[in-house]
C-alpha positions in Angstrom: 0.0 0.0 0.0 1.5 3.3 -1.0 1.8 6.3 1.3 -1.1 8.2 -0.3 -3.4 5.3 0.4 -2.4 5.1 4.0 -3.1 8.8 4.5 -6.4 8.4 2.8 -7.4 5.4 5.1 -6.3 7.2 8.2 -8.3 10.2 7.3 -11.3 8.1 6.4 -11.1 6.1 9.7 -10.9 9.3 11.6 -14.1 10.5 10.0 -15.7 7.2 10.8 -14.5 7.3 14.3 -15.9 10.8 14.7 -19.3 9.7 13.6 -19.5 13.0 11.8 -19.8 13.8 8.1 -17.5 16.5 6.7 -20.7 18.6 6.4 -21.0 18.6 10.2 -17.7 20.4 10.5 -17.0 22.3 7.3 -19.6 25.0 7.4 -18.9 26.3 10.9 -17.4 29.8 11.0 -14.8 30.8 13.6 -17.3 32.8 15.6 -19.8 29.9 15.6 -17.4 27.4 17.1 -18.5 26.0 20.5 -15.6 24.5 22.4 -15.7 20.7 22.6 -12.5 20.3 24.7 -12.4 22.9 27.5 -9.7 21.1 29.4 -6.0 21.9 29.0 -3.6 20.2 26.6 -6.0 19.5 23.8 -4.6 18.1 20.5 -6.2 16.9 17.3 -6.3 13.2 18.3 -8.0 13.9 21.6 -10.5 16.1 19.8 -11.3 13.5 17.2 -11.6 10.8 19.8 -14.3 12.9 21.4 -16.2 13.0 18.1 -15.7 16.6 17.4 -14.2 18.8 14.7 -10.6 20.0 14.6 -9.4 23.0 12.7 -6.7 25.5 13.6 -8.2 29.0 13.9 -6.9 32.0 12.0 -6.3 33.8 15.3 -4.1 32.1 17.7 -2.5 32.7 21.1 0.4 30.6 22.4 0.0 28.4 25.4 1.4 29.7 28.7 2.6 27.0 31.1 0.5 24.4 29.3 -2.7 26.4 29.5 -4.2 27.5 26.2 -5.7 31.0 26.5 -9.4 31.2 25.9 -9.8 32.0 22.3 -11.4 30.6 19.1 -11.4 26.8 19.9 -9.6 24.4 17.6 -11.8 21.6 18.8 -15.5 22.3 18.4 -18.8 20.6 18.1 -20.2 19.5 14.8 -23.6 20.6 13.8 -25.0 17.1 14.3 -24.0 16.6 17.9 -26.4 16.4 20.8 -29.9 15.3 21.6 -32.9 14.6 19.3 -36.5 15.7 20.0 -38.6 12.5 20.2 -42.0 13.5 21.5 -43.9 16.7 22.3 -47.0 16.6 24.6 -49.2 19.5 25.6 -49.6 20.0 29.4 -51.7 22.4 31.5 -48.7 24.7 31.8 -47.1 24.3 28.4 -45.3 21.3 26.9 -43.5 18.1 28.0 -40.8 17.0 25.6 -38.7 13.9 25.5 -35.1 13.9 24.1 -32.8 11.1 23.2 -29.0 11.2 23.0 -27.6 10.7 19.4 -24.2 9.8 18.1 -21.0 9.8 20.1 -20.9 9.7 23.9 -20.1 12.8 25.9 -16.5 13.5 26.9 -16.6 11.4 30.1 -18.8 8.5 28.9 -21.6 8.9 31.4 -24.3 10.3 29.3 -27.9 10.5 30.5 -29.5 9.0 27.4 -33.1 10.1 27.9 -34.1 13.6 29.0 -37.4 15.4 29.7 -38.0 19.0 29.0 -40.8 20.6 31.1 -41.6 23.8 29.4 -43.9 26.2 31.3 -45.5 29.4 30.0 -45.8 30.8 33.6 -46.6 34.4 32.9 -46.9 36.6 29.8 -43.3 37.7 30.3 -41.7 34.7 32.0 -40.9 31.3 30.5 -39.6 28.5 32.6 -38.1 25.3 31.4 -36.3 22.4 33.0 -34.2 19.8 31.3 -33.6 16.7 33.5 -33.1 12.9 33.6 -36.3 11.2 32.6 -35.6 8.0 34.7 -33.7 9.1 37.8 -34.1 12.0 40.2 -31.3 14.5 40.4 -30.4 17.3 42.8 -32.4 20.5 42.4 -31.7 23.9 44.2 -33.9 24.0 47.3 -35.1 27.6 47.1 -38.7 28.5 46.9 -39.9 29.6 43.5 -43.4 30.2 42.2 -45.6 27.2 41.4 -47.9 27.8 38.4 -50.8 25.4 37.7 -52.0 26.7 34.3 -50.2 28.5 31.5 -50.6 32.2 30.9 -53.4 33.2 28.5 -51.4 35.8 26.6 -47.6 35.7 26.0 -45.1 38.3 24.9 -42.9 35.5 23.4 -43.0 32.7 20.9 -41.3 29.4 21.6 -40.1 26.9 18.9 -38.0 23.8 18.9 -35.4 22.3 16.6 -35.5 18.6 16.3 -31.8 17.7 15.8 -29.7 18.9 17.3 -32.4 19.8 19.8 -32.7 23.4 20.8 -35.2 25.9 22.2 -35.7 29.2 20.6 -37.5 32.1 22.4 -38.5 35.1 20.3 -40.0 38.4 21.4 -43.3 38.7 19.7 -43.3 42.5 19.3 -40.0 42.7 17.5 -39.1 39.3 16.3 -35.8 39.4 18.2 -34.5 36.0 19.2 -33.5 36.3 22.8 -32.5 32.7 23.5 -31.6 30.0 21.1 -29.9 26.7 22.2 -30.2 25.1 18.7 -26.5 25.6 18.1 -25.7 22.1 19.1 -23.2 20.7 21.5 -25.6 20.0 24.4 -24.0 17.5 26.7 -25.8 15.9 29.7 -23.6 13.6 31.8 -23.8 12.9 35.5 -21.1 15.4 36.3 -20.8 17.5 33.2 -23.7 19.4 31.7 -23.2 21.8 28.8 -25.6 24.0 26.9 -25.0 27.0 24.6 -27.3 29.7 23.4 -27.0 32.6 20.9 -27.4 36.0 22.4 -29.4 38.8 20.8 -26.6 41.4 21.2 -23.1 41.8 22.9 -24.6 44.0 25.6 -24.5 41.7 28.6 -24.5 42.3 32.4 -24.5 40.2 35.5 -23.1 36.6 36.0 -21.6 37.4 39.4 -20.1 37.7 41.8 -16.9 39.1 40.2 -14.8 42.2 40.4 -15.0 43.6 36.9 -16.5 46.4 34.8 -20.3 46.4 34.5 -20.5 45.6 30.8 -19.3 42.1 30.2 -16.7 41.3 27.6 -18.1 38.7 25.1 -14.8 38.3 23.3 -13.9 34.8 24.4 -14.1 35.3 28.2 -14.9 32.8 31.0 -16.7 33.5 34.2 -16.3 30.9 37.0 -19.1 30.6 39.6 -18.4 28.8 42.8 -18.4 30.4 46.3 -14.8 31.2 47.4 -13.1 33.4 50.0 -10.2 35.1 48.2 -10.2 38.9 48.7 -11.2 40.9 45.7 -9.3 39.6 42.7 -10.1 41.6 39.5 -11.5 39.6 36.7 -14.0 36.7 36.4 -12.5 34.4 39.0 -14.9 32.8 41.4 -15.7 34.9 44.4 -18.0 35.0 47.4 -21.3 34.9 45.7 -22.9 32.9 42.9 -25.5 34.4 40.5 -25.9 32.5 37.2 -28.2 35.3 35.9 -27.7 37.9 33.2 -29.5 40.9 31.7 -29.1 41.6 28.0 -29.9 44.7 26.2 -31.2 44.1 22.7 -30.1 46.2 19.8 -33.4 48.3 20.0 -33.0 48.9 23.7 -35.4 46.2 24.9 -34.1 44.2 27.8 -34.4 40.5 28.7 -32.9 38.3 31.4 -31.9 34.6 31.7 -31.5 32.8 35.0 -30.0 29.3 35.4 -31.2 28.0 38.7 -28.2 25.8 39.4 -25.8 25.9 42.4 -23.1 23.5 41.3 -19.7 24.7 40.3 -19.7 26.1 36.7 -17.9 27.9 34.0 -19.8 30.3 31.7 -18.1 31.2 28.5 -18.9 34.3 26.4 -18.0 34.5 22.7 -18.3 37.2 20.1 -20.9 35.3 18.0 -22.5 36.6 20.4 -23.2 33.5 22.4 -23.0 32.0 25.9 -22.1 28.5 27.0 -22.9 27.1 30.4 -20.8 24.2 31.8 -22.0 23.0 35.2 -21.0 19.8 37.0 -24.2 18.8 38.7 -27.9 19.3 39.2 -30.2 20.0 36.3 -30.7 22.7 33.7 -33.5 24.9 35.2 -33.9 28.1 33.2 -36.0 31.1 33.5 -36.3 33.6 30.6 -37.6 37.1 31.4 -39.0 39.3 28.7 -38.9 42.7 30.4 -39.0 44.7 28.1 -37.4 47.4 30.4 -34.4 46.7 32.7 -36.6 47.6 35.6 -39.1 45.0 34.6 -36.4 42.3 34.1 -35.2 42.9 37.7 -38.8 42.8 39.0 -39.5 39.5 37.1 -36.3 38.0 38.4 -37.1 38.9 42.0 -40.6 37.6 41.5 -39.0 34.2 41.1 -36.3 34.3 43.7 -38.0 36.5 46.3 -38.5 40.3 46.7 -35.9 42.2 48.6 -36.5 42.6 52.3 -37.3 46.0 53.8 -34.4 47.2 56.0 -35.0 49.2 59.1 -34.7 52.9 58.7 -31.6 53.1 60.8 -29.8 50.7 58.5 -29.6 53.5 55.9 -27.6 55.6 58.3 -23.8 55.5 58.4 -22.0 52.4 59.8 -18.5 52.4 61.3 -16.2 49.4 61.9 -12.6 48.3 61.9 -10.6 45.2 62.7 -8.0 46.8 64.9 -9.8 48.9 67.6 -7.8 46.7 70.0 -10.3 47.0 72.8 -13.6 48.3 73.9 -11.9 51.5 74.9 -10.6 51.9 71.3 -14.2 51.4 70.0 -15.7 53.8 72.5 -13.1 56.5 71.7 -13.8 56.5 68.0 -17.6 56.4 68.6 -17.3 59.4 70.9 -15.0 61.3 68.6 -17.6 61.0 65.8 -20.1 62.7 68.1 -17.6 65.5 69.0 -17.1 66.3 65.3 -20.9 66.1 64.7 -20.4 63.4 62.1 -23.5 61.3 61.5 -23.4 57.7 62.6 -26.1 55.2 63.3 -24.4 51.9 63.8 -21.2 50.8 65.5 -19.7 47.5 64.5 -17.0 45.2 65.8 -14.9 42.5 64.0 -13.7 39.2 65.5 -11.4 40.9 68.0 -14.2 41.3 70.6 -14.4 37.5 71.0 -12.7 35.4 73.6 -10.0 33.5 71.5 -12.1 34.0 68.4 -14.8 31.7 69.8 -18.3 32.5 68.5 -20.9 33.8 71.0 -18.3 34.9 73.5 -16.8 38.2 74.7 -13.1 38.7 75.7 -13.5 39.8 79.4 -10.1 41.4 79.5 -10.3 43.9 76.7 -14.0 43.9 76.0 -15.6 43.2 79.3 -18.0 46.1 79.3 -19.3 45.6 75.8 -22.8 44.8 76.9 -23.0 48.0 78.9 -21.6 50.0 76.0 -24.2 48.7 73.7 -27.0 49.6 76.2 -25.5 53.1 76.3 -25.6 53.3 72.5 -29.3 52.4 72.6 -30.5 54.4 75.5 -28.4 57.6 75.4 -27.4 58.0 71.7 -30.1 56.1 69.8 -27.5 54.2 67.9 -27.4 50.5 67.0 -24.8 47.7 67.2 -23.8 44.9 64.9 -21.0 42.3 65.7 -19.5 39.7 63.5 -20.3 36.0 63.8 -18.5 33.3 61.8 -19.9 29.8 61.1 -16.8 27.9 62.3 -17.4 26.5 65.8 -14.2 25.5 67.7 -14.0 21.8 68.3 -11.0 21.7 70.7 -12.3 23.3 73.9 -12.5 21.2 77.0 -15.8 19.2 77.1 -18.5 21.1 78.9 -16.8 24.5 78.6 -18.1 25.6 75.2 -21.8 25.0 74.6 -21.7 26.0 70.9 -19.7 22.8 70.1 -21.1 20.5 72.8 -24.7 21.2 72.0 -24.2 21.2 68.3 -22.6 17.8 68.5 -25.4 16.5 70.7 -28.1 17.8 68.4 -26.3 16.4 65.3 -26.4 19.7 63.4 -22.8 19.8 62.1 -21.7 18.9 58.6 -20.3 15.4 58.5 -17.4 13.9 56.6 -18.2 11.2 54.1 -17.4 8.6 56.8 -20.2 10.0 59.0 -17.9 11.7 61.6 -18.1 15.5 62.2 -16.2 17.3 59.5 -13.3 19.3 61.1 -11.7 22.2 59.2 -9.7 25.1 60.6 -10.6 28.8 60.8 -9.8 31.6 63.3 -10.3 29.7 66.5 -8.3 26.7 65.3 -9.9 23.4 64.4 -13.6 23.9 63.8 -16.9 22.2 63.0 -19.4 23.8 60.6 -23.2 24.0 61.3 -25.3 22.4 58.6 -27.7 25.2 57.9 -29.7 22.9 55.6 -30.5 20.7 58.6 -34.0 21.5 60.1 -32.6 21.1 63.6 -30.0 23.8 63.0 -32.7 26.5 63.5 -33.2 25.5 67.1 -29.5 25.4 67.6 -28.8 28.8 66.0 -31.8 30.3 67.9 -30.3 29.1 71.2 -26.7 30.2 70.6 -27.7 33.6 69.4 -30.2 34.1 72.2 -27.5 33.3 74.8 -25.1 35.6 73.0 -27.7 38.4 73.0 -28.0 38.1 76.8 -24.4 39.2 76.8 -24.6 41.9 74.1 -27.9 43.3 72.9 -27.0 43.4 69.2 -29.4 44.8 66.6 -28.2 42.9 63.6 -25.5 40.4 62.6 -22.6 40.4 60.2 -22.0 36.9 58.9 -18.6 36.4 57.4 -16.5 33.4 56.2 -19.6 31.6 55.0 -18.5 30.4 51.6 -17.7 28.4 53.8 -14.1 29.5 54.2 -11.5 27.1 55.6 -7.8 27.6 56.2 -7.3 24.0 55.1 -8.0 22.2 51.8 -10.7 20.1 53.3 -9.3 18.5 56.5 -5.8 18.1 57.8 -5.8 14.8 55.9 -7.2 16.5 52.7 -10.3 15.0 51.0 -10.9 11.4 49.8 -8.7 10.9 46.7 -11.1 8.3 45.3 -14.2 10.5 45.7 -15.7 11.6 42.3 -17.2 14.5 44.2 -13.9 15.9 45.4 -12.2 15.0 42.2 -14.8 15.2 39.4 -13.8 14.5 35.8 -14.2 18.2 34.9 -13.2 20.9 37.3 -14.3 24.4 36.4 -11.6 27.0 36.5 -11.8 27.6 40.2 -9.1 29.4 42.1 -6.8 26.8 43.7 -7.5 24.3 40.9 -9.6 22.0 43.2 -13.2 22.4 44.3 -12.2 21.9 48.0 -9.4 24.4 47.9 -9.8 26.5 51.2 -13.2 25.0 51.9 -15.1 21.9 53.0 -14.7 18.6 51.1 -17.2 18.2 48.4 -17.9 14.6 49.7 -19.0 16.0 53.1 -22.5 15.3 54.0 -25.4 17.7 54.8 -28.8 16.6 56.1 -30.1 15.7 52.6 -27.3 16.8 50.3 -23.6 16.5 49.6 -21.5 19.6 49.9 -20.7 19.2 46.2 -24.3 20.3 45.5 -25.0 22.9 48.2 -21.5 24.5 48.7 -22.6 27.8 47.1 -25.8 27.9 49.1 -24.1 27.8 52.5 -24.1 31.6 53.0 -27.7 31.9 51.8 -28.8 29.2 54.2 -27.0 30.9 57.1 -28.7 34.2 56.1 -32.1 32.5 56.3 -31.5 31.0 59.7 -29.9 34.2 61.1 -32.7 36.5 60.0 -35.3 34.1 61.4 -33.5 34.3 64.8 -33.3 38.1 64.7 -37.0 38.5 64.0 -37.8 36.3 67.1 -35.3 38.0 69.3 -36.1 41.6 68.4 -39.7 41.4 67.2 -38.9 44.0 64.6 -36.8 44.5 61.5 -33.1 43.9 61.7 -30.0 43.7 59.5 -28.0 40.7 58.3 -25.0 41.5 56.1 -23.5 38.4 54.5 -20.4 37.8 52.5 -21.5 34.8 50.6 -24.8 35.1 48.7 -27.0 33.3 46.1 -30.3 34.3 44.3 -32.9 35.1 47.0 -30.3 36.5 49.4 -32.0 39.9 49.2 -35.1 38.4 50.8 -33.1 37.8 54.0 -30.5 40.7 54.2 -27.7 42.5 52.4 -24.2 42.2 51.3 -20.9 44.0 51.4 -18.4 43.5 48.5 -15.8 41.8 50.6 -12.1 42.4 51.2 -11.2 45.2 48.8 -8.0 47.2 48.8 -7.3 50.9 49.4 -6.7 51.9 45.7 -8.5 54.2 43.3 -9.1 51.2 41.1 -11.0 49.4 43.9 -12.9 52.7 44.5 -14.1 52.6 40.9 -14.8 48.9 40.8 -17.1 49.2 43.8 -19.7 50.9 41.5 -20.2 48.0 39.1 -20.3 45.7 42.1 -23.1 47.6 43.7 -25.0 47.9 40.4 -24.7 44.2 39.8 -26.1 43.3 43.2 -29.1 45.6 42.7 -29.7 43.6 39.4 -29.4 40.5 41.5 -32.2 41.5 43.9 -29.8 42.5 46.8 -30.2 46.3 47.0 -28.8 46.7 50.5 -25.1 46.6 49.3 -22.0 48.6 49.7 -18.2 48.4 49.7 -15.7 49.0 52.6 -15.3 52.8 52.4 -11.7 53.8 52.1 -10.7 50.2 51.4 -10.2 47.2 53.7 -6.7 46.0 52.9 -3.6 48.3 52.7 -3.2 51.8 54.0 -5.5 54.5 52.5 -4.6 58.1 52.3 -6.4 61.4 52.8 -7.3 62.0 49.2 -8.4 58.4 48.4 -10.4 58.3 51.7 -12.0 61.6 51.0 -13.2 60.5 47.5 -14.4 57.2 48.9 -16.2 58.8 51.8 -18.0 61.0 49.2 -18.9 58.0 47.0 -19.8 55.9 50.0 -22.2 58.5 51.3 -24.4 57.4 48.3 -24.0 53.6 48.6 -27.3 52.0 49.5 -25.4 50.4 52.5 -22.7 52.9 53.8 -20.0 51.5 56.0 -16.3 52.4 56.6 -14.2 49.4 57.6 -10.6 48.3 57.4 -8.1 45.7 58.6 -6.0 45.6 61.8 -2.7 46.0 59.9 -3.6 49.3 58.3 -3.8 52.9 59.6 -7.0 54.3 61.1 -9.4 55.6 58.5 -12.6 56.6 60.2 -13.9 60.1 59.4 -12.1 61.6 62.3 -8.7 60.1 61.5 -7.4 62.8 59.0 -7.9 66.0 60.9 -10.6 68.7 61.3 -10.8 69.6 57.6 -11.5 66.0 56.6 -14.0 65.6 59.4 -15.8 68.7 58.2 -16.0 67.3 54.7 -17.2 63.9 56.0 -19.8 65.6 58.1 -21.1 67.6 55.2 -21.4 64.7 52.8 -22.9 62.4 55.4 -25.4 65.0 56.4 -26.3 65.2 52.7 -26.9 61.5 52.8 -29.1 61.8 55.8 -31.0 64.6 54.2 -32.0 62.3 51.3 -32.8 59.2 53.4 -36.6 59.7 53.1 -36.1 59.4 49.3 -33.7 56.4 49.7 -36.0 54.7 52.2 -38.9 55.1 49.7 -36.7 53.4 47.0 -36.2 50.5 49.3 -40.0 50.3 49.9 -40.4 50.2 46.1 -37.8 47.5 45.9 -39.6 45.5 48.6 -42.9 45.9 46.8 -41.8 45.3 43.2 -38.2 44.1 43.2 -37.0 47.3 41.5 -33.4 48.3 41.9 -32.3 51.0 44.3 -28.9 51.8 42.8 -29.2 51.9 39.0 -26.9 52.1 36.1 -27.7 54.8 33.5 -28.8 52.2 31.0 -31.4 51.1 33.5 -33.3 54.4 33.1 -32.2 55.2 29.5 -32.0 51.8 27.7 -32.3 53.2 24.2 -29.3 55.5 24.7 -26.3 53.3 23.7 -23.9 55.8 25.2 -25.1 54.6 28.6 -24.4 50.9 28.0 -20.8 50.9 29.2 -21.0 53.6 31.8 -20.1 52.4 35.3 -18.3 55.4 36.8 -21.7 57.1 37.5 -24.9 55.7 38.8 -28.4 56.6 39.9 -30.2 56.2 43.3 -33.7 55.5 42.3 -34.8 57.1 39.0 -33.8 60.7 39.9 -30.5 61.1 41.8 -27.4 60.9 39.5 -24.0 60.5 41.3 -20.8 61.5 39.5 -17.9 60.8 41.8 -14.2 61.5 41.3 -12.5 58.1 40.8 -8.9 59.1 39.8 -6.1 60.4 41.8 -5.1 64.1 41.7 -8.3 65.2 39.9 -10.1 68.4 40.7 -12.7 67.9 38.0 -14.7 65.0 36.6 -16.5 64.3 33.4 -19.9 62.8 33.4 -22.5 61.8 30.9 -26.0 63.2 31.2 -28.7 61.4 29.1 -31.4 63.3 27.4 -33.3 64.8 30.3 -33.3 68.0 32.3 -30.7 67.8 35.1 -30.2 70.2 38.0 -27.3 70.6 40.4 -28.3 68.7 43.5 -27.0 71.2 46.0 -28.0 74.6 44.5 -30.7 73.7 42.0 -29.3 75.4 39.0 -29.9 73.8 35.6 -27.0 71.9 34.1 -28.8 70.6 31.0 -32.2 70.9 29.4 -34.0 68.1 27.8 -34.3 67.9 24.0 -30.7 68.2 23.0 -29.8 64.6 23.4 -27.3 63.1 25.9 -24.2 65.3 26.6 -20.9 65.0 28.4 -20.1 67.7 31.0 -17.0 68.5 32.9 -17.8 69.3 36.5 -15.7 71.1 39.1 -14.8 68.7 41.9 -12.5 70.1 44.5 -11.2 67.6 47.1 -14.1 68.1 49.4 -17.0 67.9 46.9 -19.0 65.2 45.1 -21.3 66.1 42.3 -24.8 64.8 42.2 -27.7 66.0 40.1 -31.5 65.7 40.2 -33.4 64.6 37.1 -36.2 66.9 36.0 -39.7 65.5 36.3 -39.2 64.2 39.9 -40.3 65.2 43.3 -37.7 64.3 46.0 -38.8 64.0 49.6 -36.0 65.0 52.1 -35.7 65.9 55.8 -33.5 68.3 57.8 -30.6 66.0 58.8 -29.0 65.3 62.2 -26.3 63.0 63.4 -28.6 59.9 63.8 -31.6 58.8 61.9 -33.5 58.9 65.2 -32.9 62.6 65.6 -33.4 63.3 61.9 -36.8 61.8 62.1 -37.8 64.4 64.6 -37.0 67.2 62.1 -39.2 68.8 59.6 -39.7 67.3 56.1 -38.8 69.2 52.9 -39.4 68.7 49.2 -37.3 69.3 46.1 -39.4 69.7 43.0 -37.3 69.3 39.9 -39.5 70.4 37.0 -39.3 68.7 33.6 -39.0 70.7 30.4 -42.9 70.6 30.4 -43.1 72.0 33.9 -44.2 68.6 35.4 -42.9 66.4 38.1 -44.0 63.3 40.2 -42.8 61.6 43.3 -43.7 59.4 46.2 -42.8 59.3 49.9 -43.2 56.1 52.0 -43.5 56.6 55.8 -43.8 54.1 58.6 -42.2 53.6 62.0 -39.0 52.4 60.4 -38.8 49.0 62.2 -42.1 47.0 62.3 -42.1 43.6 60.6 -44.3 43.1 57.5 -44.0 46.9 56.6 -46.2 46.8 53.5 -48.4 43.9 54.5 -49.8 44.4 58.0 -47.8 47.2 59.7 -49.1 50.8 59.7 -47.7 52.9 57.0 -48.5 55.8 54.6 -47.7 56.8 51.1 -47.8 60.4 49.9 -48.0 61.0 46.2 -46.8 64.3 44.8 -47.6 65.6 41.3 -46.9 69.0 39.7 -48.6 70.4 36.6 -49.2 73.9 35.4 -47.6 75.6 38.4 -49.4 73.6 41.0 -47.9 71.0 43.4 -50.6 68.6 44.8 -50.1 66.1 47.6 -52.4 63.1 48.2 -52.1 60.9 51.2 -52.8 57.2 51.3 -52.6 55.9 54.9 -52.9 52.3 56.1 -53.6 52.1 59.8 -51.2 55.0 60.2 -51.7 57.3 63.2 -48.1 58.2 64.1 -47.4 61.8 64.9 -45.0 63.3 62.3 -43.0 66.5 62.0 -44.5 68.9 59.5 -43.4 69.8 56.0 -41.5 73.0 56.3 -39.9 73.9 53.0 -40.5 73.3 49.3 -37.9 74.1 46.7 -38.9 74.2 43.0 -36.1 73.8 40.5 -36.5 75.2 37.0 -39.1 78.0 37.6 -38.6 80.1 34.5 -39.5 83.5 36.0 -40.2 85.4 39.2 -43.6 84.3 40.6 -45.8 87.2 41.6 -47.8 85.1 44.1 -47.8 81.8 45.9 -50.8 80.2 47.5 -51.0 77.2 49.8 -54.4 75.4 49.9 -55.9 78.5 48.1 -54.5 81.1 50.6 -51.7 83.5 49.6 -48.4 83.3 51.5 -45.5 85.7 51.5 -42.7 83.5 52.9 -41.2 82.6 49.6 -38.2 83.8 47.6 -36.9 83.3 44.1 -33.3 83.1 43.0 -33.0 84.7 39.6 -29.6 83.1 38.7 -30.5 79.5 39.7 -34.2 79.8 38.9 -35.1 78.2 42.2 -38.3 79.1 44.0 -38.2 78.4 47.8 -41.3 78.4 49.9 -40.5 78.3 53.7 -42.1 78.1 57.1 -45.0 76.0 55.9 -45.8 73.8 58.8 -48.0 71.6 56.7 -49.1 68.3 58.3 -47.7 65.3 56.5 -50.8 63.2 56.9 -53.0 65.7 55.1 -53.2 66.5 51.4 -52.4 70.0 50.2 -51.7 72.1 47.1 -49.2 74.8 46.5 -49.6 77.1 43.4 -47.2 79.7 42.0 -48.0 82.1 39.2 
């Protein structure tokens, strides 16, 4: 046989081995390749053995240390790879489909041959479909989601199916835009490797957290890894504390949609410039929700309708919070708390890190340095009307003498700790040394957690809890002995690109046992489950609203508390990156979110801390916190001029808390975001799509901070609307001329914020605590649109009762302006609380000097008009807040 024949036979046998025709490989463009070999060290033979196509791409990056950079794949799926649609049956909620695997086996040879697809038309703007094993049950994420019995009568979407390879296509009826299409092939469904790809309607994609990266995701061959992990704040798409397999997409016409994969197993998500998305998860099922919007606000509302609406924080939680790891003692804490009062700087909540504990043992207090902590907290409550939040970690020391540490003894007796695969208590290592970890999925853990926190609160009457280290974090890779080498859970055939290279790096073994689950499945739910248990305890102990701030989160976390963005660093880059982090969590349904002001790690400096204090004054959750190895950075630490700046900007925050609190009430009622990107409010303006150095609070307050060192000005983009300077009321830009960039003066002690025309903003004369502020008169800012109109709402309640919109007394006040008249209408619900009056109304954008002002039809003379700023101010009104009124100027 000659050489040419041998080459021909080898090529022919390769094609036969692939089970593919040349047609299945030849017509696939570079941008439409979907990676068939995501592991390292791929070569042509390995690819062909997997039944896939091999072709060197025109663009190429060289391997680094054996790792091929994410790029156009050489090994990719043929067009005839995947599952075939076998049957389609109508159901009361939609369709039940059956699928059958065709052709070559998956990469690890453990294909699930027969699948069901349960497709449900749940609402007119929400599609839900599950793809799962038709013969055996598999793990599903145990969070509560809506149960729908019948399909929606009208739909904003059409759904179609491709037979082979099977795919689901979802199209927006009104425009014909395809917003989800998995008919691109390459679906794999093995026991520990599940992959599905979908085309995207545009490259404008947001979400897929938690990561530290710009707001607009890069779809040029990037990979986001999702698996809860304690590792500071690494920039990029490395796995971090929280897991949110959910994105929002802006279509080319400005309509918005969202897609949520309800799956908690470790996963990689790959974005490519097709544009397309590929999910690779190593367990559970494919459980997708598709949200039709069509506005960003509606997408977020539809997402939170599935996972749970955000909880309503107490009023005091919107005040300023202060903490550090490094006070050294109770005396150090008390000194800073008192110094804040001496400078007149607002503060509502004092926090403490783990140093208050006795040898880092949960539910204890170090009697030597912190012995008077309980009395100090009583003083905060009774004398200063402040609140207190300590840290609690999940790791429970396992090495204390028997009978000396109830947290371990009783947990062991109640059987509520995570167990190793051999049935013994799993022992890792955290701050107190060797530790056990409560199994928060165990029903008995609620009684245990109730008891431990109740005993702790007898020592220190805390008002909320800060739960940290709950990824869960572990100083060991598993146990001192590691994790079982033979376990397919600890060493699965495919490991997503997690930091550390192993699933159990710096956490619990994946083979560890929870009540009904393995840690492999519920690892990324650990923080969420702790949040649920903790908030349940606080409601019982306090009988009113509280605060839980968690480091690890998962969809539905906002139902139980808030989040801070973790261990950032004192740099201007971290200052900037806090904004996309906060905007993402508002899209994720966790609006109570902030970053450590001035930075946690490293030494800050006066300029950086000033700029961060200014930005942090507009975070939904505003807390200054840093580590014990760094210099002091509280608002009193840099001298009197810095303290004066901090006082002014925090008083500005406190002035706007009635507006901010109303936005949280809106979020609690509808799921709407509190902190919003510019595209959220202006989705048809493409100039907003990549902006993440500015943001809005609610629909009307636009924040433009300085984020670069040495700057005394800042450039901001102002979409097509009327915008007023938030401090003086002068007009910056009138509507009608399109969006414009403006350069704003920004001396070191100033942050720029602007108010959008067409909105009424409720405010209140501020004081150094929210308790004192709530005794002060209310005020209104009326920012007129170009048509002379404005609307707004104020939500009022006692600030702390449970079920604030359901059963507790509350009141809404609706404001509307038209043709020179401001009208207020009051809508009370069991509300009889005495309130301070409305004292002042400012109207921005009044074109000329009014000759008269009337209140409820009677002329008043206590008004003035600023010709240069065009602001009308009506003072000394003393109007009752629980009564409607009208004010007219002409």
